[in-house]
PDB file of N, CA, C and O in Angstrom:
ATOM      1  N   MET A   1       0.845  -1.172   0.000  1.00  0.00           N
ATOM      2  CA  MET A   1       0.000   0.000   0.000  1.00  0.00           C
ATOM      3  C   MET A   1       0.887   1.231   0.000  1.00  0.00           C
ATOM      4  O   MET A   1       1.664   1.439   0.932  1.00  0.00           O
ATOM      5  N   SER A   2       0.780   2.029  -1.014  1.00  0.00           N
ATOM      6  CA  SER A   2       1.600   3.226  -1.065  1.00  0.00           C
ATOM      7  C   SER A   2       0.816   4.466  -0.671  1.00  0.00           C
ATOM      8  O   SER A   2       1.423   5.478  -0.321  1.00  0.00           O
ATOM      9  N   ASP A   3      -0.524   4.426  -0.716  1.00  0.00           N
ATOM     10  CA  ASP A   3      -1.298   5.607  -0.376  1.00  0.00           C
ATOM     11  C   ASP A   3      -1.837   5.506   1.046  1.00  0.00           C
ATOM     12  O   ASP A   3      -2.991   5.142   1.270  1.00  0.00           O
ATOM     13  N   PHE A   4      -0.978   5.836   1.989  1.00  0.00           N
ATOM     14  CA  PHE A   4      -1.343   5.809   3.396  1.00  0.00           C
ATOM     15  C   PHE A   4      -1.974   7.129   3.820  1.00  0.00           C
ATOM     16  O   PHE A   4      -2.479   7.242   4.936  1.00  0.00           O
ATOM     17  N   ARG A   5      -1.950   8.126   2.943  1.00  0.00           N
ATOM     18  CA  ARG A   5      -2.374   9.479   3.310  1.00  0.00           C
ATOM     19  C   ARG A   5      -3.851   9.579   3.680  1.00  0.00           C
ATOM     20  O   ARG A   5      -4.244  10.523   4.365  1.00  0.00           O
ATOM     21  N   ASN A   6      -4.662   8.647   3.251  1.00  0.00           N
ATOM     22  CA  ASN A   6      -6.075   8.653   3.625  1.00  0.00           C
ATOM     23  C   ASN A   6      -6.314   7.972   4.971  1.00  0.00           C
ATOM     24  O   ASN A   6      -7.408   8.063   5.528  1.00  0.00           O
ATOM     25  N   ILE A   7      -5.305   7.300   5.489  1.00  0.00           N
ATOM     26  CA  ILE A   7      -5.461   6.554   6.737  1.00  0.00           C
ATOM     27  C   ILE A   7      -4.676   7.195   7.879  1.00  0.00           C
ATOM     28  O   ILE A   7      -5.188   7.302   8.993  1.00  0.00           O
ATOM     29  N   ILE A   8      -3.456   7.617   7.620  1.00  0.00           N
ATOM     30  CA  ILE A   8      -2.616   8.223   8.650  1.00  0.00           C
ATOM     31  C   ILE A   8      -2.947   9.713   8.730  1.00  0.00           C
ATOM     32  O   ILE A   8      -2.857  10.437   7.739  1.00  0.00           O
ATOM     33  N   THR A   9      -3.329  10.152   9.922  1.00  0.00           N
ATOM     34  CA  THR A   9      -3.723  11.541  10.122  1.00  0.00           C
ATOM     35  C   THR A   9      -2.851  12.186  11.191  1.00  0.00           C
ATOM     36  O   THR A   9      -2.366  11.522  12.107  1.00  0.00           O
ATOM     37  N   ILE A  10      -2.664  13.486  11.053  1.00  0.00           N
ATOM     38  CA  ILE A  10      -1.916  14.249  12.055  1.00  0.00           C
ATOM     39  C   ILE A  10      -2.774  15.445  12.452  1.00  0.00           C
ATOM     40  O   ILE A  10      -3.123  16.290  11.628  1.00  0.00           O
ATOM     41  N   GLU A  11      -3.103  15.488  13.740  1.00  0.00           N
ATOM     42  CA  GLU A  11      -3.898  16.582  14.285  1.00  0.00           C
ATOM     43  C   GLU A  11      -3.121  17.176  15.455  1.00  0.00           C
ATOM     44  O   GLU A  11      -2.775  16.459  16.395  1.00  0.00           O
ATOM     45  N   PRO A  12      -2.843  18.486  15.407  1.00  0.00           N
ATOM     46  CA  PRO A  12      -2.018  19.105  16.449  1.00  0.00           C
ATOM     47  C   PRO A  12      -2.499  18.843  17.879  1.00  0.00           C
ATOM     48  O   PRO A  12      -1.666  18.700  18.774  1.00  0.00           O
ATOM     49  N   GLY A  13      -3.790  18.777  18.122  1.00  0.00           N
ATOM     50  CA  GLY A  13      -4.300  18.593  19.474  1.00  0.00           C
ATOM     51  C   GLY A  13      -4.464  17.153  19.911  1.00  0.00           C
ATOM     52  O   GLY A  13      -4.867  16.897  21.045  1.00  0.00           O
ATOM     53  N   LYS A  14      -4.165  16.216  19.046  1.00  0.00           N
ATOM     54  CA  LYS A  14      -4.361  14.803  19.373  1.00  0.00           C
ATOM     55  C   LYS A  14      -3.010  14.111  19.485  1.00  0.00           C
ATOM     56  O   LYS A  14      -2.202  14.145  18.556  1.00  0.00           O
ATOM     57  N   ARG A  15      -2.775  13.483  20.634  1.00  0.00           N
ATOM     58  CA  ARG A  15      -1.532  12.736  20.892  1.00  0.00           C
ATOM     59  C   ARG A  15      -0.304  13.577  20.544  1.00  0.00           C
ATOM     60  O   ARG A  15       0.657  13.079  19.958  1.00  0.00           O
ATOM     61  N   SER A  16      -0.352  14.847  20.910  1.00  0.00           N
ATOM     62  CA  SER A  16       0.755  15.795  20.709  1.00  0.00           C
ATOM     63  C   SER A  16       1.184  15.904  19.257  1.00  0.00           C
ATOM     64  O   SER A  16       2.355  16.146  18.967  1.00  0.00           O
ATOM     65  N   GLY A  17       0.243  15.726  18.349  1.00  0.00           N
ATOM     66  CA  GLY A  17       0.543  15.868  16.930  1.00  0.00           C
ATOM     67  C   GLY A  17       1.232  14.677  16.299  1.00  0.00           C
ATOM     68  O   GLY A  17       1.713  14.766  15.169  1.00  0.00           O
ATOM     69  N   GLN A  18       1.287  13.558  17.016  1.00  0.00           N
ATOM     70  CA  GLN A  18       1.886  12.352  16.445  1.00  0.00           C
ATOM     71  C   GLN A  18       0.964  11.798  15.356  1.00  0.00           C
ATOM     72  O   GLN A  18      -0.252  11.977  15.429  1.00  0.00           O
ATOM     73  N   PRO A  19       1.527  11.132  14.357  1.00  0.00           N
ATOM     74  CA  PRO A  19       0.677  10.522  13.331  1.00  0.00           C
ATOM     75  C   PRO A  19      -0.176   9.401  13.930  1.00  0.00           C
ATOM     76  O   PRO A  19       0.330   8.501  14.601  1.00  0.00           O
ATOM     77  N   CYS A  20      -1.474   9.480  13.670  1.00  0.00           N
ATOM     78  CA  CYS A  20      -2.436   8.514  14.204  1.00  0.00           C
ATOM     79  C   CYS A  20      -3.145   7.802  13.057  1.00  0.00           C
ATOM     80  O   CYS A  20      -2.988   8.160  11.890  1.00  0.00           O
ATOM     81  N   ILE A  21      -3.914   6.804  13.409  1.00  0.00           N
ATOM     82  CA  ILE A  21      -4.648   6.021  12.421  1.00  0.00           C
ATOM     83  C   ILE A  21      -6.099   6.504  12.386  1.00  0.00           C
ATOM     84  O   ILE A  21      -6.813   6.446  13.387  1.00  0.00           O
ATOM     85  N   ARG A  22      -6.520   6.981  11.210  1.00  0.00           N
ATOM     86  CA  ARG A  22      -7.893   7.416  10.953  1.00  0.00           C
ATOM     87  C   ARG A  22      -8.466   8.308  12.047  1.00  0.00           C
ATOM     88  O   ARG A  22      -9.636   8.170  12.402  1.00  0.00           O
ATOM     89  N   GLY A  23      -7.665   9.214  12.582  1.00  0.00           N
ATOM     90  CA  GLY A  23      -8.146  10.150  13.587  1.00  0.00           C
ATOM     91  C   GLY A  23      -8.345   9.551  14.966  1.00  0.00           C
ATOM     92  O   GLY A  23      -8.756  10.255  15.888  1.00  0.00           O
ATOM     93  N   MET A  24      -8.063   8.266  15.126  1.00  0.00           N
ATOM     94  CA  MET A  24      -8.174   7.636  16.443  1.00  0.00           C
ATOM     95  C   MET A  24      -6.952   8.030  17.271  1.00  0.00           C
ATOM     96  O   MET A  24      -6.061   8.725  16.783  1.00  0.00           O
ATOM     97  N   ARG A  25      -6.919   7.592  18.496  1.00  0.00           N
ATOM     98  CA  ARG A  25      -5.797   7.908  19.375  1.00  0.00           C
ATOM     99  C   ARG A  25      -4.710   6.828  19.322  1.00  0.00           C
ATOM    100  O   ARG A  25      -3.800   6.827  20.151  1.00  0.00           O
ATOM    101  N   ILE A  26      -4.797   5.932  18.375  1.00  0.00           N
ATOM    102  CA  ILE A  26      -3.773   4.901  18.180  1.00  0.00           C
ATOM    103  C   ILE A  26      -2.749   5.468  17.204  1.00  0.00           C
ATOM    104  O   ILE A  26      -3.082   5.816  16.071  1.00  0.00           O
ATOM    105  N   THR A  27      -1.491   5.559  17.659  1.00  0.00           N
ATOM    106  CA  THR A  27      -0.467   6.184  16.832  1.00  0.00           C
ATOM    107  C   THR A  27       0.278   5.165  15.975  1.00  0.00           C
ATOM    108  O   THR A  27       0.244   3.959  16.221  1.00  0.00           O
ATOM    109  N   VAL A  28       0.945   5.695  14.971  1.00  0.00           N
ATOM    110  CA  VAL A  28       1.836   4.879  14.143  1.00  0.00           C
ATOM    111  C   VAL A  28       2.880   4.221  15.043  1.00  0.00           C
ATOM    112  O   VAL A  28       3.179   3.035  14.902  1.00  0.00           O
ATOM    113  N   TYR A  29       3.430   5.007  15.968  1.00  0.00           N
ATOM    114  CA  TYR A  29       4.436   4.477  16.895  1.00  0.00           C
ATOM    115  C   TYR A  29       3.888   3.305  17.704  1.00  0.00           C
ATOM    116  O   TYR A  29       4.578   2.303  17.891  1.00  0.00           O
ATOM    117  N   ASP A  30       2.648   3.425  18.184  1.00  0.00           N
ATOM    118  CA  ASP A  30       2.044   2.327  18.960  1.00  0.00           C
ATOM    119  C   ASP A  30       2.078   1.025  18.166  1.00  0.00           C
ATOM    120  O   ASP A  30       2.540  -0.004  18.660  1.00  0.00           O
ATOM    121  N   VAL A  31       1.583   1.082  16.936  1.00  0.00           N
ATOM    122  CA  VAL A  31       1.493  -0.128  16.111  1.00  0.00           C
ATOM    123  C   VAL A  31       2.884  -0.658  15.775  1.00  0.00           C
ATOM    124  O   VAL A  31       3.118  -1.865  15.827  1.00  0.00           O
ATOM    125  N   LEU A  32       3.801   0.232  15.432  1.00  0.00           N
ATOM    126  CA  LEU A  32       5.170  -0.219  15.142  1.00  0.00           C
ATOM    127  C   LEU A  32       5.797  -0.869  16.367  1.00  0.00           C
ATOM    128  O   LEU A  32       6.516  -1.861  16.246  1.00  0.00           O
ATOM    129  N   SER A  33       5.529  -0.321  17.540  1.00  0.00           N
ATOM    130  CA  SER A  33       6.069  -0.902  18.782  1.00  0.00           C
ATOM    131  C   SER A  33       5.519  -2.294  19.032  1.00  0.00           C
ATOM    132  O   SER A  33       6.253  -3.193  19.440  1.00  0.00           O
ATOM    133  N   TYR A  34       4.218  -2.473  18.786  1.00  0.00           N
ATOM    134  CA  TYR A  34       3.625  -3.799  18.970  1.00  0.00           C
ATOM    135  C   TYR A  34       4.239  -4.809  18.004  1.00  0.00           C
ATOM    136  O   TYR A  34       4.548  -5.937  18.389  1.00  0.00           O
ATOM    137  N   LEU A  35       4.414  -4.399  16.754  1.00  0.00           N
ATOM    138  CA  LEU A  35       5.028  -5.297  15.772  1.00  0.00           C
ATOM    139  C   LEU A  35       6.472  -5.611  16.149  1.00  0.00           C
ATOM    140  O   LEU A  35       6.905  -6.759  16.045  1.00  0.00           O
ATOM    141  N   ALA A  36       7.218  -4.603  16.586  1.00  0.00           N
ATOM    142  CA  ALA A  36       8.616  -4.805  16.973  1.00  0.00           C
ATOM    143  C   ALA A  36       8.739  -5.711  18.193  1.00  0.00           C
ATOM    144  O   ALA A  36       9.729  -6.426  18.348  1.00  0.00           O
ATOM    145  N   ALA A  37       7.726  -5.676  19.057  1.00  0.00           N
ATOM    146  CA  ALA A  37       7.737  -6.524  20.249  1.00  0.00           C
ATOM    147  C   ALA A  37       7.354  -7.967  19.931  1.00  0.00           C
ATOM    148  O   ALA A  37       7.410  -8.837  20.799  1.00  0.00           O
ATOM    149  N   GLY A  38       6.963  -8.213  18.681  1.00  0.00           N
ATOM    150  CA  GLY A  38       6.663  -9.581  18.284  1.00  0.00           C
ATOM    151  C   GLY A  38       5.192  -9.899  18.123  1.00  0.00           C
ATOM    152  O   GLY A  38       4.837 -11.036  17.812  1.00  0.00           O
ATOM    153  N   MET A  39       4.330  -8.918  18.330  1.00  0.00           N
ATOM    154  CA  MET A  39       2.901  -9.185  18.124  1.00  0.00           C
ATOM    155  C   MET A  39       2.638  -9.404  16.641  1.00  0.00           C
ATOM    156  O   MET A  39       3.236  -8.744  15.791  1.00  0.00           O
ATOM    157  N   SER A  40       1.755 -10.316  16.344  1.00  0.00           N
ATOM    158  CA  SER A  40       1.355 -10.530  14.951  1.00  0.00           C
ATOM    159  C   SER A  40       0.260  -9.527  14.588  1.00  0.00           C
ATOM    160  O   SER A  40      -0.349  -8.907  15.460  1.00  0.00           O
ATOM    161  N   ILE A  41       0.030  -9.382  13.305  1.00  0.00           N
ATOM    162  CA  ILE A  41      -1.036  -8.491  12.858  1.00  0.00           C
ATOM    163  C   ILE A  41      -2.371  -8.946  13.429  1.00  0.00           C
ATOM    164  O   ILE A  41      -3.175  -8.121  13.864  1.00  0.00           O
ATOM    165  N   SER A  42      -2.614 -10.258  13.430  1.00  0.00           N
ATOM    166  CA  SER A  42      -3.899 -10.751  13.956  1.00  0.00           C
ATOM    167  C   SER A  42      -4.026 -10.478  15.455  1.00  0.00           C
ATOM    168  O   SER A  42      -5.129 -10.210  15.932  1.00  0.00           O
ATOM    169  N   GLU A  43      -2.944 -10.538  16.194  1.00  0.00           N
ATOM    170  CA  GLU A  43      -2.996 -10.224  17.633  1.00  0.00           C
ATOM    171  C   GLU A  43      -3.326  -8.743  17.850  1.00  0.00           C
ATOM    172  O   GLU A  43      -4.106  -8.402  18.739  1.00  0.00           O
ATOM    173  N   ILE A  44      -2.737  -7.878  17.042  1.00  0.00           N
ATOM    174  CA  ILE A  44      -3.029  -6.446  17.155  1.00  0.00           C
ATOM    175  C   ILE A  44      -4.489  -6.187  16.821  1.00  0.00           C
ATOM    176  O   ILE A  44      -5.164  -5.426  17.514  1.00  0.00           O
ATOM    177  N   LEU A  45      -4.976  -6.821  15.759  1.00  0.00           N
ATOM    178  CA  LEU A  45      -6.374  -6.644  15.370  1.00  0.00           C
ATOM    179  C   LEU A  45      -7.328  -7.180  16.435  1.00  0.00           C
ATOM    180  O   LEU A  45      -8.405  -6.620  16.638  1.00  0.00           O
ATOM    181  N   ASP A  46      -6.943  -8.255  17.112  1.00  0.00           N
ATOM    182  CA  ASP A  46      -7.766  -8.786  18.207  1.00  0.00           C
ATOM    183  C   ASP A  46      -7.815  -7.805  19.377  1.00  0.00           C
ATOM    184  O   ASP A  46      -8.866  -7.609  19.987  1.00  0.00           O
ATOM    185  N   ASP A  47      -6.657  -7.183  19.691  1.00  0.00           N
ATOM    186  CA  ASP A  47      -6.586  -6.244  20.810  1.00  0.00           C
ATOM    187  C   ASP A  47      -7.245  -4.900  20.494  1.00  0.00           C
ATOM    188  O   ASP A  47      -7.720  -4.213  21.399  1.00  0.00           O
ATOM    189  N   PHE A  48      -7.272  -4.528  19.224  1.00  0.00           N
ATOM    190  CA  PHE A  48      -7.832  -3.246  18.798  1.00  0.00           C
ATOM    191  C   PHE A  48      -8.833  -3.489  17.668  1.00  0.00           C
ATOM    192  O   PHE A  48      -8.487  -3.329  16.498  1.00  0.00           O
ATOM    193  N   PRO A  49     -10.057  -3.868  17.998  1.00  0.00           N
ATOM    194  CA  PRO A  49     -11.034  -4.257  16.979  1.00  0.00           C
ATOM    195  C   PRO A  49     -11.391  -3.159  15.972  1.00  0.00           C
ATOM    196  O   PRO A  49     -11.904  -3.459  14.895  1.00  0.00           O
ATOM    197  N   LYS A  50     -11.125  -1.894  16.310  1.00  0.00           N
ATOM    198  CA  LYS A  50     -11.428  -0.815  15.363  1.00  0.00           C
ATOM    199  C   LYS A  50     -10.373  -0.706  14.271  1.00  0.00           C
ATOM    200  O   LYS A  50     -10.599  -0.042  13.259  1.00  0.00           O
ATOM    201  N   LEU A  51      -9.229  -1.347  14.459  1.00  0.00           N
ATOM    202  CA  LEU A  51      -8.194  -1.339  13.431  1.00  0.00           C
ATOM    203  C   LEU A  51      -8.496  -2.379  12.367  1.00  0.00           C
ATOM    204  O   LEU A  51      -9.170  -3.377  12.622  1.00  0.00           O
ATOM    205  N   THR A  52      -7.983  -2.126  11.169  1.00  0.00           N
ATOM    206  CA  THR A  52      -8.103  -3.088  10.078  1.00  0.00           C
ATOM    207  C   THR A  52      -6.698  -3.459   9.605  1.00  0.00           C
ATOM    208  O   THR A  52      -5.714  -2.801   9.941  1.00  0.00           O
ATOM    209  N   GLU A  53      -6.638  -4.512   8.829  1.00  0.00           N
ATOM    210  CA  GLU A  53      -5.351  -4.888   8.261  1.00  0.00           C
ATOM    211  C   GLU A  53      -4.831  -3.770   7.352  1.00  0.00           C
ATOM    212  O   GLU A  53      -3.622  -3.542   7.286  1.00  0.00           O
ATOM    213  N   ALA A  54      -5.720  -3.078   6.660  1.00  0.00           N
ATOM    214  CA  ALA A  54      -5.310  -1.949   5.819  1.00  0.00           C
ATOM    215  C   ALA A  54      -4.680  -0.841   6.653  1.00  0.00           C
ATOM    216  O   ALA A  54      -3.757  -0.171   6.191  1.00  0.00           O
ATOM    217  N   ASP A  55      -5.166  -0.641   7.875  1.00  0.00           N
ATOM    218  CA  ASP A  55      -4.574   0.352   8.772  1.00  0.00           C
ATOM    219  C   ASP A  55      -3.126  -0.012   9.097  1.00  0.00           C
ATOM    220  O   ASP A  55      -2.244   0.847   9.088  1.00  0.00           O
ATOM    221  N   ILE A  56      -2.893  -1.278   9.379  1.00  0.00           N
ATOM    222  CA  ILE A  56      -1.545  -1.712   9.737  1.00  0.00           C
ATOM    223  C   ILE A  56      -0.617  -1.619   8.526  1.00  0.00           C
ATOM    224  O   ILE A  56       0.547  -1.245   8.665  1.00  0.00           O
ATOM    225  N   MET A  57      -1.123  -1.954   7.351  1.00  0.00           N
ATOM    226  CA  MET A  57      -0.311  -1.808   6.143  1.00  0.00           C
ATOM    227  C   MET A  57       0.010  -0.329   5.886  1.00  0.00           C
ATOM    228  O   MET A  57       1.093   0.000   5.403  1.00  0.00           O
ATOM    229  N   ALA A  58      -0.934   0.556   6.209  1.00  0.00           N
ATOM    230  CA  ALA A  58      -0.699   1.995   6.061  1.00  0.00           C
ATOM    231  C   ALA A  58       0.385   2.468   7.027  1.00  0.00           C
ATOM    232  O   ALA A  58       1.207   3.313   6.673  1.00  0.00           O
ATOM    233  N   VAL A  59       0.388   1.926   8.238  1.00  0.00           N
ATOM    234  CA  VAL A  59       1.437   2.250   9.212  1.00  0.00           C
ATOM    235  C   VAL A  59       2.800   1.866   8.650  1.00  0.00           C
ATOM    236  O   VAL A  59       3.751   2.644   8.735  1.00  0.00           O
ATOM    237  N   LEU A  60       2.898   0.679   8.083  1.00  0.00           N
ATOM    238  CA  LEU A  60       4.169   0.221   7.524  1.00  0.00           C
ATOM    239  C   LEU A  60       4.579   1.069   6.326  1.00  0.00           C
ATOM    240  O   LEU A  60       5.758   1.385   6.165  1.00  0.00           O
ATOM    241  N   ALA A  61       3.622   1.437   5.489  1.00  0.00           N
ATOM    242  CA  ALA A  61       3.926   2.295   4.334  1.00  0.00           C
ATOM    243  C   ALA A  61       4.378   3.671   4.794  1.00  0.00           C
ATOM    244  O   ALA A  61       5.301   4.244   4.214  1.00  0.00           O
ATOM    245  N   TYR A  62       3.739   4.208   5.830  1.00  0.00           N
ATOM    246  CA  TYR A  62       4.124   5.507   6.380  1.00  0.00           C
ATOM    247  C   TYR A  62       5.554   5.446   6.918  1.00  0.00           C
ATOM    248  O   TYR A  62       6.357   6.342   6.662  1.00  0.00           O
ATOM    249  N   ALA A  63       5.863   4.395   7.658  1.00  0.00           N
ATOM    250  CA  ALA A  63       7.206   4.241   8.221  1.00  0.00           C
ATOM    251  C   ALA A  63       8.249   4.081   7.123  1.00  0.00           C
ATOM    252  O   ALA A  63       9.346   4.631   7.223  1.00  0.00           O
ATOM    253  N   ALA A  64       7.918   3.335   6.081  1.00  0.00           N
ATOM    254  CA  ALA A  64       8.847   3.153   4.962  1.00  0.00           C
ATOM    255  C   ALA A  64       9.108   4.479   4.260  1.00  0.00           C
ATOM    256  O   ALA A  64      10.246   4.792   3.909  1.00  0.00           O
ATOM    257  N   GLU A  65       8.047   5.254   4.059  1.00  0.00           N
ATOM    258  CA  GLU A  65       8.194   6.560   3.409  1.00  0.00           C
ATOM    259  C   GLU A  65       9.027   7.509   4.278  1.00  0.00           C
ATOM    260  O   GLU A  65       9.870   8.247   3.769  1.00  0.00           O
ATOM    261  N   ALA A  66       8.785   7.483   5.577  1.00  0.00           N
ATOM    262  CA  ALA A  66       9.552   8.333   6.491  1.00  0.00           C
ATOM    263  C   ALA A  66      11.032   7.952   6.465  1.00  0.00           C
ATOM    264  O   ALA A  66      11.903   8.822   6.493  1.00  0.00           O
ATOM    265  N   GLU A  67      11.307   6.670   6.413  1.00  0.00           N
ATOM    266  CA  GLU A  67      12.700   6.198   6.364  1.00  0.00           C
ATOM    267  C   GLU A  67      13.347   6.575   5.040  1.00  0.00           C
ATOM    268  O   GLU A  67      14.519   6.948   4.997  1.00  0.00           O
ATOM    269  N   LYS A  68      12.584   6.477   3.969  1.00  0.00           N
ATOM    270  CA  LYS A  68      13.114   6.793   2.641  1.00  0.00           C
ATOM    271  C   LYS A  68      13.502   8.259   2.528  1.00  0.00           C
ATOM    272  O   LYS A  68      14.477   8.604   1.860  1.00  0.00           O
ATOM    273  N   THR A  69      12.743   9.105   3.178  1.00  0.00           N
ATOM    274  CA  THR A  69      12.989  10.536   3.049  1.00  0.00           C
ATOM    275  C   THR A  69      13.902  11.090   4.139  1.00  0.00           C
ATOM    276  O   THR A  69      14.147  12.296   4.182  1.00  0.00           O
ATOM    277  N   LYS A  70      14.406  10.233   5.014  1.00  0.00           N
ATOM    278  CA  LYS A  70      15.290  10.690   6.077  1.00  0.00           C
ATOM    279  C   LYS A  70      16.628  11.124   5.482  1.00  0.00           C
ATOM    280  O   LYS A  70      17.196  10.437   4.634  1.00  0.00           O
ATOM    281  N   LEU A  71      17.105  12.238   5.927  1.00  0.00           N
ATOM    282  CA  LEU A  71      18.386  12.754   5.466  1.00  0.00           C
ATOM    283  C   LEU A  71      19.459  12.350   6.454  1.00  0.00           C
ATOM    284  O   LEU A  71      19.354  12.638   7.646  1.00  0.00           O
ATOM    285  N   VAL A  72      20.487  11.688   5.965  1.00  0.00           N
ATOM    286  CA  VAL A  72      21.601  11.293   6.812  1.00  0.00           C
ATOM    287  C   VAL A  72      22.800  12.150   6.454  1.00  0.00           C
ATOM    288  O   VAL A  72      23.240  12.163   5.304  1.00  0.00           O
ATOM    289  N   VAL A  73      23.325  12.863   7.431  1.00  0.00           N
ATOM    290  CA  VAL A  73      24.478  13.717   7.211  1.00  0.00           C
ATOM    291  C   VAL A  73      25.669  13.069   7.884  1.00  0.00           C
ATOM    292  O   VAL A  73      25.679  12.890   9.102  1.00  0.00           O
ATOM    293  N   PRO A  74      26.697  12.706   7.077  1.00  0.00           N
ATOM    294  CA  PRO A  74      27.866  12.073   7.698  1.00  0.00           C
ATOM    295  C   PRO A  74      28.599  13.054   8.607  1.00  0.00           C
ATOM    296  O   PRO A  74      28.688  14.249   8.324  1.00  0.00           O
ATOM    297  N   GLN A  75      29.117  12.519   9.696  1.00  0.00           N
ATOM    298  CA  GLN A  75      29.875  13.354  10.625  1.00  0.00           C
ATOM    299  C   GLN A  75      31.323  13.432  10.148  1.00  0.00           C
ATOM    300  O   GLN A  75      31.863  12.489   9.570  1.00  0.00           O
ATOM    301  N   ALA A  76      31.919  14.563  10.403  1.00  0.00           N
ATOM    302  CA  ALA A  76      33.329  14.735  10.041  1.00  0.00           C
ATOM    303  C   ALA A  76      34.191  13.852  10.931  1.00  0.00           C
ATOM    304  O   ALA A  76      33.907  13.691  12.118  1.00  0.00           O
ATOM    305  N   VAL A  77      35.214  13.297  10.374  1.00  0.00           N
ATOM    306  CA  VAL A  77      36.135  12.444  11.107  1.00  0.00           C
ATOM    307  C   VAL A  77      37.212  13.334  11.729  1.00  0.00           C
ATOM    308  O   VAL A  77      37.831  14.142  11.036  1.00  0.00           O
ATOM    309  N   ALA A  78      37.430  13.184  13.024  1.00  0.00           N
ATOM    310  CA  ALA A  78      38.451  13.976  13.708  1.00  0.00           C
ATOM    311  C   ALA A  78      39.841  13.490  13.289  1.00  0.00           C
ATOM    312  O   ALA A  78      40.087  12.290  13.167  1.00  0.00           O
ATOM    313  N   ALA A  79      40.725  14.439  13.075  1.00  0.00           N
ATOM    314  CA  ALA A  79      42.089  14.084  12.646  1.00  0.00           C
ATOM    315  C   ALA A  79      42.979  13.786  13.810  1.00  0.00           C
ATOM    316  O   ALA A  79      44.154  13.472  13.623  1.00  0.00           O
TER     317      ALA A  79
END
């Protein structure tokens, strides 16, 4: 899924402006943390019935896009 823009929302007054899923209070970070901790997609969906598999795919697409656009500046090597 490359078009996560209809699912991932950012609202300044909600969760301190963190990217959330469909205006809910579940953040991209929350879902990524659950996946990183070893939860399966089906376990996340069981714990959060308002989420869909498309929501989780949007989280992954958002994270991939954020990583792709990250600027890495090499540090100077001390002599």
